C-alpha positions, 0 to 999 in steps of 0.5 A: 026654488023649493028647498027642504030641511030633510036630507033623507027626503032629498035622497029619497026624491033623487032615488025615486027619480031614477026609478030605484028601490031602496034595495037597488040603491043599497046594492049599487053602493054597496051597503045594507038596506037598513043603512039606506032606510036610516039615511032616508029617515034622517036617522043617520048621515053617510060617511065620507066614502059612502057620500061619494058613492051615493053621489055617483049612484044618484047620478050627481055631477058638477056643482050639484055633486059638490053641494051634496057632499058639502051637505052630507058631511055637515059643511052646509045646511040641508037648505043648500039643496034645491028640490027643483034645482034648475039643470045647470048648463051642460058643457060639451064633453072634453074629448081628445081621442085620436082618429086611427088611420086604419079600420079596427078589426076583431077584438069584439070580446076584448072590447066588451070585457074592457067596457064591463070593467070600466063600468064597474064601480070597483075598477078605477085603474085598468091596465091593458098589459102585453108585449110590444106589437100586440095591439094595446094602443089600438085597442085602447083607442077603440075602447075610448071611441066606443065609450065616446059614442055611447048614447048614455055616456059613462064619462060625461065630461070627456075622454082624453088620450095621452100618448106617453111614448115621447115623455122622457121621464115621470116628472113630465107626466103632469105636463103631458096630461095637462097639455091634452086637457088644455090646462094652463100650468103656468104660474100666476101671481097669487096662485100658490098651487103646484102643477100637480095640485092644479091638475088634481083640482081640474080633475076633481069635479069631472067624470072623465076617462083618462087613457095613458098610453105607453106607460112602461118606460116611466116606471122607475122609482116613483114613476106611477105615484101620480096615479094614486094621487089622481084617484084619491083626489077624485071620485069620478075619474077612471084611468085606462093605461097601456103598458108592457109592464105592470104598474104595480099599484094597489089600485091596478086591475090588469087586462092581459092582452094576447094575439088575435084569434087564428087557427091554432090547432095544428091538426086544423090548419089544413082545413081551417079558413083563416079569413074566418079569424080576425088574424087572417082578416087583418093580414088580408086588409093589410096586404090590400093596402099595398096590393089592392087586388090581393086575394087568396089563390087556390091552396093558399088558405093553409099557407095563410093559416100557417103564417097566422099560427107562426106569428100567434096572431100578433097584430104588428107582426101580421101587418108587417108581414102583409106589407111584403105582399107587393114583393113576395108570394104568400108562400114566399112570405111564409118561407122568409118567416121561417128564417127569423123576424127580420122580414117583419119591418116596414119603411113607412115613415108615418109609423112611430119608430117603435112600430117600424119593425118587430125587432125595434119594438122588442129592442125597446122592451129589452132595454127595460130589463135587468141583467138577471131578467135578460138571462132568465128570459133568453134561457126560457126561449129554448122551450117550445109550446110552453113549459112548467114551473119546474122546467123553468127553474131547472133549465133557465134558472128562472124560479117563481119570483123571476117568472112573476117579474117576466110576466109583469113585463109581458114577456111570459104568459101564464095559463092557470088551467094546465099550470103552464107558462109560455113565451109568444113565438115572435118573442121566443125567436128574438130571445133565442137570437140573444141567447145565441149571440151571448154564446149560450144557446148550445149549453142551454139546449143541452140542459133542456134535453137533459131535463126532458130525458130525466122527465121521460125516465120518471114517466117510465115508472109512473105510466104503469100505475094509478097516475098513468093518465096524468103522466100521459097528459104531462108528456103530451103537453111537452110534445113540442119540447121533445121534438125540438130537443130530439131534433137538436140532440141528433145533430150533436155527436156528444149528445147521442147517448142522452138523445137515445135515452130520451127516445127510449123513455118516450116510447111507451108514451108513443105506444099508449097515445098512438103516436106511432108514426112519430115514435117509429121515426125517432126510433128508426133514427136512433137505431142508425146511430153508432156508439149505442150501448147494448142496453140502448140498442136492445131497448130501441129494437124492442120498442121499434119492433112493437111500433112496426107491429102496430103498423102490421109490419109483422116481419120487421117486428119479428126480426127486431124482437129477435135481435133485441132478445139476443142483446138482452140475453147477452147481458145476463141477469141484468137483461132478464126483464128486457128479455121478458118484454122482448119475448112478449113483443115477439109473441105479438109479432107471431100472433099477428102474422099467423092470425093474418095467415090463418096459420098455427098460433101455438108459437105465439101462445108459447112465447106468451107463456115464456114471457109470463114465466119471466115476468113472474121471475123478475117480480113485474106485476104489470108485465105479468098482467100484460102477458096474461092479457095477450095469452088470453087474446091468443087462446081466444083466437084458438077457441080455448074459451075457458082458459082464455077467460081465466087468464083475462080475469087474472090480468084484469084483477092485476090491472085494477089492483095497480090502478092502471087504465090502458091495460084495463081497457085492452083486457076488457076488450078481450073479455068482450070478444070472449063473451061474444064467442060464447054468444052472450051478447049483453055481457059482450056489449057491457065489456066492450062499452066499458073498454071504450071508456077506458081507452078514450081516457087513455087516448089509445086510438088503435084500440078505440078503432078496434073497439068500435068495430067490435061494438058494431059486430055486437050491434049487428047480431042484436039486430040494431042496424043503426047502432052498428052503422054508427060504430062502423063509421066511427071505426073508419074515421079513427083508422083514417086518422091513423093512416091505416087505409086497409082497416078503414076500407074494411070498415066501409065495406062492412058498412056498405054490406050492412046498408045493402041488407037494410035496403033489400030487407022486406018491409 
């Protein structure tokens, strides 16, 4: 057997055998290229930490690795290393991975991400973290099985899965791990080592993946202290843990796990095929275990998509819901889910107790919580669709440290992009039940509504300046919360005033974001309530009138604005600003009805002039710009081009000075129409395209539809038929989405006429 007296030469031979350059090896360790060159030139020896990294990167294992470390650290002579050492007899890997009873579905992205993390030298302890029933155990087994079947194994000495659910306390973890590994911890004469030392000595030379499942109930004081000892005593051991709670160790890398993919966009639930999503596939496979002929009947795809959405892709919940397929129709299962989580239970005796119902799974988590954590968590369960940090603190008294604690216990998720928190829907229902059981539900819902009312009132100031789009986006994010609060508020007689204020505070948002049907529904309900103040009724009539105008119900709009005007005027000077705005909307109602009837527009023009005077009197710059904008529209319709241009330009200057987007888009549209009226097609197109950019940023679909119609008209006059056709199609699509069938049909008629001209045109 050949030997050498050069440690550097031995390292170089091993490196070259792996087809690595010096730079490659330096990057893998990592260290500088100069360090590798010095080691191979015998100018320096590696530190203990670098020696361990070198052993791993050079693929050393077992006795060879131990000999290398002894020589590298000066404990043995270089001759101890053999250049042509006979390969030691490889032992069969010690694999202890359970075989699941069901086929693994989905989670391809998660499997790939976890495999990459386990392959990283920087990751020694990886925790799959999530709430009970989210599929942590099943995913960990799939990861272990995927690693076990790799042709080139990352863990050459084996993969061991240890179920810690039955382990009663942290001091029994060593015995549980040793039992799976087949390690005898019994005392033997002359062996003074403790059980922990025996386990660490067994693990020390091995390349092993240890999967520790269900760690959360062992996380009392010192509960996870064994894991750092394991990692410090070994160089090639990695630990994959599953837990509902963070292990809170310095070495820990977290992989938060959420539900399986499902049709998540409410607008797509009717059209999406749920069987194209893992959540739907899991439900189908689970249903067929109890009813082999189960399949989706015509019209049931939307029901299954709604079930997947309701359960937010939680695997355990999907499997338990599907277990009712032999007793209920799909619609029946969906209806039962609407009544709570009790349907999510199974009588199967081969399931662990914690997986026989979602409630028992969540009860286990509940028992792990401290009283303050329980109070904060249940308070957060009144939110729908997520919540901000500010909202959590004001409604549930859950400040940032408490949110962090609940995140670490898999009860709250954090989305960093919108900076919002959320509770999984199944957990939310459970927490709301606990809140009701404690007699605190009504009180918490009241705080929820009051917080949202204050938010909407703050937004009413922010919606008319440079922060307009940010406020629109913020209110959009709270849509589910607003709906929940309003639905509850209208059932509470003592909350009608606050509920009406919330409706009024949201009305400009509904207008700017084209949520006309929803806004009108809440405003109509508000106007039916007794006991409104004069201000509340006047404001609700004003906004309700405008939304009626947006649906071309000009007569109702006129009646409501006239009644609103009477109420504002009855308030004297305190109602002067409201009078200005109601006069404006009355002008819009007159403009719309007279324009459709092709009658005299002078009453509308007079209303806008009166509004303009009132706005200037009360010092409302945005309202002044709004009045000028609509004065420009009405003058344009009358053919008074020059005064209309002057009004529009003054309006645009004010909007730009305020940094406002919605009005800017609208008045640019007016200028586009004026340029078209004057025959300046290039200028008209420039204004119209700029207007569309502003409208798209705001999300005002009504004006976007009108803008596409205008762009189509301009393109037709420029003999750009293909551009005109595309814009007519866009306009029709938007009007369809708004439920405005007459306008959508009008756009399709114009498109048909355009295409017919193209066909009949001489070639």
